[in-house]
N, C-alpha and C positions, 0 to 999 in steps of 0.2 A: 695908293701913293706911297704909303708907309713901306710897303713891300719893294718898291723900286728903290727908294731911299736905302733900305737895308741892304739890297743887292749890291748897289753901288758902294756902299761903305765896306761891304765884305770883299769886294773886288779890290778896293783900295788897300784893305788890310792885307790881302794876299801879297800884293806888290810890296807892301811895308815890310812882311815877313821876309820876303825874297831880299830886300835891300839889307835888313837887319843881320840876315844870315850872311850876306856877302861881306858886310862891314866886320862881322867877327872873323870871317876867313882873312880878310885883308889886314886886320888888326893882329893876327897871330902869325904872320910872316915875320919871324924874327932874325932871318938869316942875312938881312941887309947889314953891312958894316956901319952905316950911318945911323942905324937905330939904336937908341940908347935904352938901357933897362927901364929908366924912368918914363920915357916916351912910349915904350912898348906896353907898360903897365897902365898908363894913362889911357891908350887907346883901347886896351883889353877891357879896363873897367868902364869906359864910356859905352863900349859895345854891349857890356853885360847890363848896364843900367837901361840902355834902350830896349834890350830884350825883355827885361822886366817890365817896363813901361808898356810895351806892346802887348805883353801877356796880359796885364791888367786891363788894358783898354778892351782886348778881345773878350775877356770875362765879363766886363761891364756891358758890352754891347749885346752879348749872349743873355745876360740877366734881364736887360732891358726889353729885349724881343720876346723872352718867354713870359715877362709881365704883361706886355702888351697882348701877346696871344691869349693869355689867360683871362684878361679883362675884356676881350672882345674887340680891342681896338685894330687888331689885324687878323687876317684869316689865312696868312701865307705860311703854311707850315714848312714849306721848303726853306724859306729864309731862316726859320727858327732852327730848323734841323742843321743847316749849313752853318749858322753861327755857333750851334753847339760843337759841332765837329771842329771848326776852326780854333775856337777856344780850347777844346780838349787836346787838339794837336799842338797848339802853342805851349800849353801847360807841360805837356809831356816833354817836349823839346827842351823847355826850360829846365825841368827836373833832370833830365839827362845832362845837359850842360854843368849844372850845378853838381851833380854827381861826379862828374869827370874832373871838375876843379877840385873838389875835395879829395878825390883819388890821387891827383897830382900833388896836392899839399901834402897828403899823408907820405907819398913816395920821397918827395923832397925831405921831409922830417926823418926818414929812415936813413938817408944818406949820412954816412960818417964823415966827418971833416977832419 
């Protein structure tokens, strides 16, 4: 039963990842004239916080499934491996987004006024 719950939570996490990625794409559309710099930043900041929260949640689920597997409370190795891969992918995506933000910041700092 634990493995079914784990798979259901992993499926919902996959949908949440897609939603958070879509929200980042939506919030990055700055070409609309009615979008102000403040609202664009707030939208981007909210999307970044959601991305970090989702990554943390995936890491915690992965950790709990590993503990459950090691303690013998579950024998579903597939759910454990899937959780590990989702957590790794989410962390990798978060690191890449962070690196791009830092790169953009450095580029802006190099612009002479």
